[in-house]
N, C-alpha and C positions, 0 to 999 in steps of 0.2 A: 504493500500500500504506500510505501514511501517512494519519493523520487519525482521526476518531471515527466510530463507528457512528451509526445514526439515533436510537438511544434513549439519548442521552448527557445529556439535561437533568436537572439536579439542582436542586430547588426551593430558593430562597434565603430565609433568615429563617424557616424552618419548624422549630420547636423539636424535634419528634420525630425529625427527620432529622440534627440537628447532630452527634450523638454516634455516628452509625452506624459510624464507622471503628474504634471501640474498644469491645469487649463490656463491660468493666468500667465505662467511662464512661456507657454506655447505662443501666446499672443505677443508677449514682450520680445521673444526671440525674433519673430518675423518682422517686428517693428524696429527693433534696436540692435539685433544681431549681437547680443551679449548674453552670457550664461548667468542664471541666477545662483544664489548660494544653495548648496545642497541641504536638503531637509533631513533631520535625524530620524532614523528608523531602527527600532529594536526588533530583532528576530529571535524568538525563543524557540529553539529547535535542538534536540539532543543528538540527532544523527549528524555527525560532523560532515560527511560528504554532501548531504543535502543542504546543510547550512552554508557550506562553502560555495556550492553552485548558486544558491539564492543570492549570496553576497556579490558574487561575480556578475550575475545577470542584472542586478539592481544598482550596482556601484556607480554607474555613470549619472544616475539621477538622485541617489540618496547616500547620505553618510550612514552606512550600515554598521550596527554593533550586534554581535552574536552572544546569546546566553544559552548555555547548554543544560541548565537545570533551573528549577524554580528558585532555589536558594540564591544562585548567581543573579537571576533576573530581578529578584526583589530589591537588591541593593541598587541596581541600575534604574528600576522604575521609580524608586524613592527620590531620585534626583529630579524628577519631573521635567526632564529635558527632551522626552520623546513624545511628539504629538501622536504618532501612530506606532502600534505594537502588533506584530504577528505572533500568534500563540499556538503552538502544536499542543493539542490536548494530551497526547501520550508522552508524559515526561517521567524520568526516573524519580523514585524507585519503582514505579509501576508503569513502564512505557507501553504496555499492551492494553492499558485501560485509561479512560479519561479522568480518573479520580484526581490526580495531581493537577492536571490542567484546569479542571473546574474549580478546585480550591484556590488556585492562583488567580483565576478570573474573578472570583468573588472578592479577592483582596485588593485588586487593582484600583477600584474607585476610591479607596481610602489612601492608597499609596500615591496615586497620581490621578486626581479626579477628572481631569479634562482630556486624558489620553483616550484615543480611539483604538479598540482592540479588534483585530481581524483574526478569527479562529481558523486554524488549518485542521481539517478533519478528513477522514476517509470518505471516498465516494459513496460507500454503502452505509455510512453512519449519519444519515440525514437527521435522525432524531437527536443526535448529540449537537448538531449545528443549530437546530431549533431551540434546544435547551440553552445553548450558549447565548443566543440572541436574547432569550428571556432573562438571562443573568446580566445582560448589559453589553454584550459584544455588538460592535457596529455593523459587522458583516462576517461572512465566512468564505473560505476558498477550499474547494475539494481537491484531494489528491487523486491521481497524479497531477502535479501543479503545472498549469499552462501559464507561463510568465506573462504573456500578453493579457490574459484575464486578470492575473494578480495585479498588474500595473494599473488596469482600469479600476479595480477595487481600491487600490492604494490612492489613486487620484481622487476618487470620491471621498475617501476617509479624510485625506488632508484638506480637501475643500470644505468639508463640514467643520473640521477643526478650525480652519481659518475664519469661517463665518461666525462661529461661536466665540472665538477669541476676539474678533472685531466687536461683537456685541458686548463682551465683558469689558473691553477697553472703553467703549462708549459709556458703559455704566460707571466705570471707575472715574472717568473724566467728569461725568455729571455729578459725582459726589462732591467734587471740589469746585467745579464750574458748571455753568449751564443751569443754574437755579436762580430764581428771583421771586421772593415773596410767595413761596409755595408753588410757583410754576417751574416746569422742567423742560428743557430743550437744548440740544447740542447742535442743531442744524443752523445753517447760516440765516435763514429767515427768522428764527427765534432769537438768535444773537442780535440781529438788527432791531427786532422788536424790543428786546430788553434794554438796549441802549437808548432807544426812542422813549421808553417809559421813564428811564432815569432823567432824561432831558426834560420831558413834559412835567415831571413831578416838581421841578424847581420853579414852576410858574403857577399863576392862578387863573390862566385862561381856560375857557370851556374846552372840553375834549369830546370828540365824537368817535366812539369805537364801533367799527363795523367788522363783520365776519359771519360765517355760517353758524347755524345753530350747533351748539356743543363745542365750540372752539375755545371757550373760556373767557368770554367778554367780562363777566363779573369779577373773575380773578384779576384781570388787567386793571379794572377799576379799583379793586382793593389795593393792588400794588401802587397805583398812582397816589392813593390816599396815604398809604403807609409810608411812602418815601417823601411825602410832602411835609411842610412845616405845620400842617393841620392834623398830623397823625394822632396827636393827643386829644383831639376833639372828635365828636361823633361822625360816623359815616352812615347816612340814612339811605336805605335802599328802597326804591319805589318801583314796583313792577306795574307798568302802565296797562297791562292786559289783565292782571289778576284782580284789580279793583273795579267793581261795577261802575259804569260811566256816570250813573246818577250820584254816586258817592265820591267820585274821584276828586272833584274840586274841594270838597270838605276835608278829605284825607290829606290833600296836598297843602292847603292853605288854612285849614281850620274853620271854625264857625263861631258865631256869637250865640248866646242863649236866646231862644225864640226865633232864630233865623229861618227855621222851617219846622214842620210838625215832627216832634221827637227830639228836637234840639233843646233839651231841658237844662243844659249848662254850656258854658263856654268850652270849646275844644281847641287845643293847640295843634296846628297842622304839622306835617312832617318836615316841611321846609324850616319852620321855626326850631324844630328839634335839632336841625343840622347847623345851628348858629356857630360860626367860626370853623365849621367842619366841611364835609363834602356831601352833596346830594347826588345819588346815582339814579338816573332815570333809565331803567331797563325797558327795552321794547318801545322806545320813543316813537318809532314809526307807526305805532298803532294808537297813538294818543288822539282823542277827538279834536277837531278843529277849534271848538270853543275853548278848550283848555290850552291849546297851543298859543293862543293870544296872551294868556296870563303868564305862561312860561317866558314868552318873548318879552313881556313887560319887566319881569324880574331880571332877565339877562341885560336889558337895556338900562334899567334904573336901579336895580338892586332893592326893589320894594315889592311887598305883597299886601293884599287886603283879605281879611277873613270873610267868609260868606256871612252876609247880614251885617257886616261892620262898616263903619264910615271913616275909620282912621287908617292911615298908611303906616305900615311897619317896615322899617329898614333892616335888612338882613345882610350878613356877610357869610356867604356860603358858596363854595365852588360847585359848578355843575359839570358832571361827567355823564354823558348819555351813551346809550348803546342800542344797536338795532341790527337785525339781519335782513331788513327791508332795503331795497334800492331807493334811497330817499330822493335822488335826482329824478328817477322815474315817477315817484310819488308826487313830486313837485309838478312835473309835467301833467300828471293826471288830476291835479287839484286836490289831492288828499293830504298834502303836507304843505305848510306855508313856506314859501321861498325865503322870506326874511328870517324865519326861525332857523331854517336849514343853514343859512350863512352865519347866523349868530352861534349856532352849536358847532359848526365845522371850522372853528378857528384853528384847532390842532386835530387833524384826522389821524386815527390809528387803525390800521387794517391788520386783523389777526389772520395768519395763514391757516388754511385748512390742513388737516392731518396728511392728506395725500400730497400736499405741497411741501411737506417736510418728512419724507419717509424715513430719514435717519433717526427720527425721534420715536418711531412706533415701538420698537423692541425695548428701547430705554424706558419709555412710559409704561409699557406692559410689565417690565421687571419691577418698576417702582410700585405699580398698583398691586402686583402679586405680593410683594413684601408688606405693603400697607394693609391690604385686605386680609392676607394670611395671618398677620399678627392678631387681628381682631377676632378671627373665626376659628383658628386652629388651636388645639391644646398646646401648652408650652412644650417645646422640644421638637415639635413637628415642623417640617419645612416643605415648601412646594417648589418645584422647578418645572421649566418648560421642556418638553421633548423637542428634538430638532424639527420634527414635522409640525409641531405647534408654532415654532418660530417662523417656519416657512409660511404657514397659514396666516399668521399675524402680519408678516411683511407683504403678503400677496393680496390682502383684503383692501378694498377701496375706502372703507370707513366713511360712508356718507354722513353718519352721525358724529363724526370727529372724535374728540377726546372723551366726550360723555359716553358715546357708544363703546369705545375701548374700555373705559372703566367698568361699565355695566357688564361687558363681556368677561372681564377678569373676575368680577364678583360672582358671576354665574359659574365660572370654572372653579373658583375656590370652593364653592358650595358642593360641586359634583366630584371633584378629583380627590384622590387619597394622598398621593405623593407626587406623581408626575402628571403635569397638565398636558393633555394631548388635544388634537384638533376636535375630537368629539366633545370634549368638555367645553371648548370655546364656542361650539355651535356655528363654526364658520365653514363655508364651502372650500373647495380646493383652491390653493393660491393661483394667481393669474397665470404664472408660467406653467402650472400643471394642467391648464386647460388645453395646452398644445404640447403633449408629452413627446419626447424624443424617443423613437423606437430604435433600439440598438440592433443592427444586423446580426444574424447568427454568425456569419463569416466576417468578423470585424478586422479590417486591415489597419495598419498603424496610421495611414493617412486618414481613413474614415474615423478612427478614434480621436485623432487630433482635431478634425473638423467638428466632431461631436462635442469635444471639450470646449472648443472655441464658442460654439453656439450656446452651450450652457452658461459659460462665463459671461458672454455678452448679454444674454437674456437676464441673468441675475443682476448685472450692473444696471441695466435699464430699469429693472423692477425696483432696486434699492434707491434709485435717484429719480423715480417718477418720470422716466423717459427723457430726462435731461441729458442731451448728448455731451455737453461739456463736462458735467459732473461724472457721467459714466466713463468718459475717456480718462479722467483723472483717477477714478477708482481702479480702472484696469491698467493704469500707468502706461497709456499709449496716447498718441496725438489724435485730435479730432478727425483729420483726413484718414488715418489708419482705421479708426472706428467706422467711419462711413464706408470704407472699402470692405470691412468685414460685414457690415449690414447688407451691402449689395451682393457680396459673395454668397452669403447664406440666405438671402431673400428674407431678412428679418424686417418686418414692418414696424415703424414707430408711430403710434397713434398720438 
């Protein structure tokens, strides 16, 4: 059962094959004609001739280290320097059984949590392969080993490790940067928004926040207030849709005793409660025209009148408004006053949708997973995302934006036990899985390279929301080179 298959020859010194193990490296080679640094690979194999053959076959692409026993392997794995490990289940002192291999496989997550393990097993031992996958192995390769097949499996494993490491890096960066008053974002659009908020907070001018539903307009308003000199004073939130129109004026500006039936005493309005602080008018686009006049008067003169009152009350309160309505269109249609629009729109702030900042999706998901998991799970239990869950998160369009993402994670925390998978998230397949790449049965090296290029390009476009410039930077190639790849593989960018 040990050894290679008949088709194990790999040409030496052939440039187009040297970078086959890494999809991104294949693209870099064709674009820049330079070799990438070899990736570390640990091969755990007790049969010396087979281990030597594997090292010889893979040495052009990987920095291979051989371990002949579980004991020797443990000390190497503990160094946490091997992204991918191949593990022969038959190890001494019981080389004819998978006992020692399974035991080591169970220990690897604690020795090197992020390493991807590829189990090597006999062709007739499929049940062992399935069990190994259940114990955490990333993939398996059957004996006799076909090097071309093993290289494809290795390429996949390294790519998964790279994606997960990139997500971990983003998460680490966000713990020190990318946060502002409870908001989280490491993407360029959010960095620009955070800087704009800091600038806006230093003034007292009205602010108009626009953005799709669920993008976090109220959190932006809180940030503006918290960073301003008014932060020690009240921030009063008024949802212009939640209050019935008949009561809205009284709620905003208060009323005098006897102003209408039921007004048995004077009531202080919400604007007065915000004295020296901030008034946040949420959903301002749905405010009735009759009330818009009174808001305009306050913005112009800084005064209000209670319903049924005859005295003018001067207030010092900053107005921050938000809407997901196209106010310019509303002005044209006559449902929103043009003069009020211009008074509110002194400092416009536009919040990007989640699909416009795909780099933030997994970072936010990890944040929500920790946040929600702390509240719902018993002490000592933790949740993690499977790689399929990460792909589903990254591939979803998120029409409900951050609010939809948070609710999705809340649902997953409720349903999952330890590992959150796509079924717990309730998401469909990721966008790139809607067009799966079928691997030919007779896969040549050129076909494998083309397949790797297509996968790498599709993933880069998915991660960057089809932004060609950002995708080219992610792949470490030029824009013209990426355009050539798009034409070569007939990849359409929507």
